[in-house]
C-alpha positions in Angstrom: 43.2 -10.2 -40.2 45.1 -7.4 -38.6 48.5 -6.8 -40.2 50.1 -4.2 -38.0 50.9 -4.3 -34.3 48.5 -1.5 -33.7 45.7 -3.2 -35.5 46.4 -6.5 -33.7 46.2 -4.7 -30.3 43.0 -2.9 -31.3 41.5 -6.3 -32.3 42.4 -7.7 -28.9 41.0 -4.6 -27.1 37.8 -4.8 -29.2 37.3 -8.5 -28.3 37.9 -7.7 -24.6 35.3 -4.9 -24.6 32.8 -7.0 -26.5 33.1 -9.7 -23.8 32.5 -7.2 -21.1 29.5 -5.7 -22.9 28.0 -9.1 -23.3 28.3 -9.7 -19.6 26.8 -6.3 -18.7 23.9 -6.7 -21.1 23.2 -10.2 -19.7 23.2 -8.9 -16.1 20.8 -6.1 -17.1 18.4 -8.5 -18.7 18.5 -10.8 -15.7 17.5 -8.0 -13.3 14.7 -6.9 -15.6 13.4 -10.4 -15.9 13.4 -10.7 -12.1 11.0 -7.7 -11.9 8.8 -9.1 -14.7 8.6 -12.5 -13.0 7.7 -10.9 -9.7 5.0 -8.8 -11.4 3.7 -11.9 -13.1 3.5 -13.8 -9.8 1.2 -11.0 -8.4 3.3 -10.4 -5.3 3.6 -6.6 -5.1 6.2 -6.5 -2.3 8.4 -8.9 -4.1 8.0 -6.9 -7.3 8.9 -3.6 -5.5 11.9 -5.2 -4.0 13.1 -6.5 -7.4 12.4 -3.1 -8.9 14.5 -1.3 -6.3 17.4 -3.7 -7.0 17.1 -3.3 -10.7 17.0 0.5 -10.9 20.7 1.0 -10.0 21.7 -1.7 -12.4 19.7 -0.1 -15.2 21.1 3.4 -14.4 24.7 2.0 -14.3 24.4 0.4 -17.7 23.1 3.6 -19.1 26.0 5.5 -17.5 28.5 3.0 -19.0 26.9 3.3 -22.4 25.7 -0.3 -22.6 22.2 1.1 -23.3 20.9 4.5 -24.2 19.8 6.8 -21.4 16.3 7.0 -22.9 16.0 3.2 -23.1 16.9 3.0 -19.4 14.2 5.5 -18.5 11.7 3.6 -20.7 12.5 0.3 -18.9 12.2 1.9 -15.4 8.9 3.7 -16.4 7.2 0.6 -17.8 8.2 -1.6 -14.9 7.1 0.9 -12.4 3.8 1.4 -14.3 3.1 -2.4 -14.2 3.9 -2.5 -10.4 1.5 0.4 -9.8 -1.1 -1.3 -12.0 -1.0 -4.3 -9.6 -2.4 -2.1 -6.8 -5.2 -0.8 -9.0 -6.1 -4.4 -10.2 -6.1 -5.7 -6.6 -8.1 -2.8 -5.3 -10.7 -3.2 -8.1 -10.9 -6.9 -7.3 -11.4 -6.3 -3.6 -14.3 -3.9 -4.2 
C-alpha cells in the first residue's frame, strides 16, 4: 500500500488510466469483431462498411498508445486482405 501522499495519488492515477485503457481496448476489439462477423456472413458491402468504421478506431488506439503502431497496421492489413478475398472467392464461384 502507498505510504506517501505522492504514492497515493500515483496509485489513484494509475487505476484511472487502467480503467480508461480497458474501455479503449474493449472498444477496439468490438470494432474488429464487427468486421470479422461481416466477413463471415459473406456480405461484402457490410464488411467494407464495418472496415471503414473500424480503421479510424484502430488508428486512434495506436495514436493513444493502447496498441502498437505495427499491430494496428497488421489488423488493418489482415482485415482488408480477407475482404478482398471475398471478391476472389465469389468470382471463382461464379465462373
